[in-house]
N, C-alpha and C positions, 0 to 999 in steps of 0.2 A: 472561539469555537473551532473545531477542526473536523476533518472527515476521517472516519475510522474504516479502514478497508482490510480486506483479506490479504494475507501474505502467501505468495506463491513461492514454495521452496523447490530448489532444483539443484542438480549437480553442475558446478561451474566447469569443471574439467574431468577427464577420466581419472586423473590422479589426485584431485583435490575436491572432495565432496563437502561443500560448504553451503548452507542455506543462503539463498539469494533474497535478502530482505529488501526488495524494491516494490513499492506500491504500484498497483495497476494505474491509479490516478494520483495526481498531486495537487490539483487545484479544484476549486468549486466549479469553475467553468467546464472543466473536463468531466466532472460528475454530472453537471446539468445537461451536457450534450452527448453523453455516452449512450451508445445503443445497447450496451451489454450490462452496465452497472446502474442500478436504480438507487436513489437516495432513500434512506430510512431514518426516522426519528421517533421519539416517544410522543404519543398523542397528547394533545392539550398542554403543550409546553411552549416556552418562548420561541423555540426554533420553528415549529410548525405554524405558529401564529404569524411570525415574520414572513415566512415563505408563502403561506396561503393568502396573505393580504397584500403581497407585492403586486405592483401594477405593471412592471416591466423588468427587463434585464434577466440576469441569471437567477435571482431569487424567484421570479415569476415562473421561469422554466421548471424549477424544482417544485414550486407550488402546484403547477399543472400536473406534474407526475404524482404528487400526493393525492390530488383530486381524481386522477385517472385510475390509480391503483391503491386506494385507501387501505384495503385489507392487507396488502403486502408491505406498504411503506410507512404506515402509522401504527406503531406497535405499542403494547401495553407497558413494557418495562425494559430496563437495560439488558437483562438476560436474553430477551428475545432479539434485541438489537444486535448484540454480540453474535448470536447464533446466525442471524441474517448475514452478517459480515463474513462469518466463517464459511457460509455457503458459497461465497465467491461471486455473487451476483448483486451485492448491495454495498453501499457506503453508508456507514452509521454516523449521523450528525449529532454531536453531543459536546458539552463543555470539555475542554482539553483535560482539566484535572480529573474529571470523572472518567474519561477514557483511559488515562494513564493508570488509574486504579483498576479499572476493568481489565485492562491489558495485563497487568501484573497478576491479578487474581486468576485469569484464564491460564496464564503460563504455569502458575503453581498447580492448578487443577489438572491440566493436560500434560504437564512436563515438557512443553514445547511452545515456541512462539508462533501462534497461528494468525495473529493479527498485528497490524502496525498502523502508524499514523501518516496521513498525508502531510505535506509540508505547509500548505497554506492555511492560515486562520482567516475566518471570514467576517468576524466583527469583534470589536474590542471586548476585553474581559469585563465582567460585572460581578459585584459582590452584594449579597443581601443576607440579612439576619432576620429571622422571624421573632418579633417582640410583641408583647401585649400593646393594645391601643393606648396611646398617651403614656408610654413607658418612660420613666425618668432616665433610663439608660440610653435612649435613642441618640441623643446628641453626643454622648461619650463614644458610642460605637462608630458613628459617622466620623467623628474627629480622629479616632485612632486608625480607622481604615484608611483615611486620607493620608495620615502621617506614614503609615506602613507603605503605602503606594509611592509617596513622594520620596521617601528615603531608599526605595528600591528593595525593601525587605521581601515583598511579595514575589518579585521577579527572582530574587536570590533563592527564595524557598523553592520556586518552581524549577529553576535550572540546576541548582546545586544539590538539592535534597531529593525532590520528587523524581527528577529525571535520572539522577545518578543511582537511585534505588530501583529503577526499572531495568531489569536484566535484558529484556528484549531489545530495548533501545540501545543499551550499552553494547550488546552483541552486534547489533546492526552497525553501530559506529566503528567497532573493532574490525568487522569484516570489510567495511568500505575503506578503512585506513590502511589496510594491508597493501603493499605494492603488488602489482600483478605479476604472477608467476608464468614464465614462458614454458609451455608444455607442447607435447606432440599434437594436441588438438588445434593449436594455432597454425600448424602447417599440414593439417590433415588433407586439405584440398590439393596440396602439392603431391602427396602420395597417391591420391586418386588419379591425378593427371599422369603421374609416373607409371602407375599400373596400366592405365589405358594405353599409354605410349608403348609399353612392353607388349601388350596384347596385339596392338596394330602391327608392330614390327614383326612379331612372331607370325602373324597371319600372312604378312607380305613375304616373309622368308619362305614359308611353306608354299605359297602360291607361285613364287618365282622358281622354286625347285621343281614343282610339278610341271610348270610351263617348260623348263629346260629339259625335263625328262621326256615330255611329249615330243618336243622338237627332236630329241635324240632318237626316239622311236621312228619318227618320220624319215630321218636321214638314213636309217637302216633299210 
């Protein structure tokens, strides 16, 4: 599971206008203790059940927020969760694979990357298939899922296929991998000091000449 948060885009320098894909928060602890970002999840799912039943720690803090602001933080579906994240005041808690899909769909609809993922996952992945009771295929599903997990195919699918098809994450990686470009913005404070120095020097020059002129008048 990961935290889904809003992307703040801004101009890095005056000469290089590149979106800054850096999350407001990166860990569950930051989300739980944030005074500006509230956690959001879908009502009656595994996430809210875990948080609401936690007795201590970070999970309990998030559960307390769910109890205090149920109308804001416990939403009906993923579309509302994404919209909450876009508002910039909420972090959407949802399975990573689901968020990657939502993230890509939002990019296609809006033609921009409005949301991104926090770095930290907060409990291990789980897989489930809905089968009829006493289904003869249950053991086969269990066995194959375990094999896929043990051989690393699931991780490979997530990292090589799903992540590489998500343009927002690829753009984020590309932007971060670029070497920093030295621009005038990096020395802007020096120019401010220089201008201030010129102004002070000019005032001193004017004051000194006025003082000398007054002395000259007195001598006459």
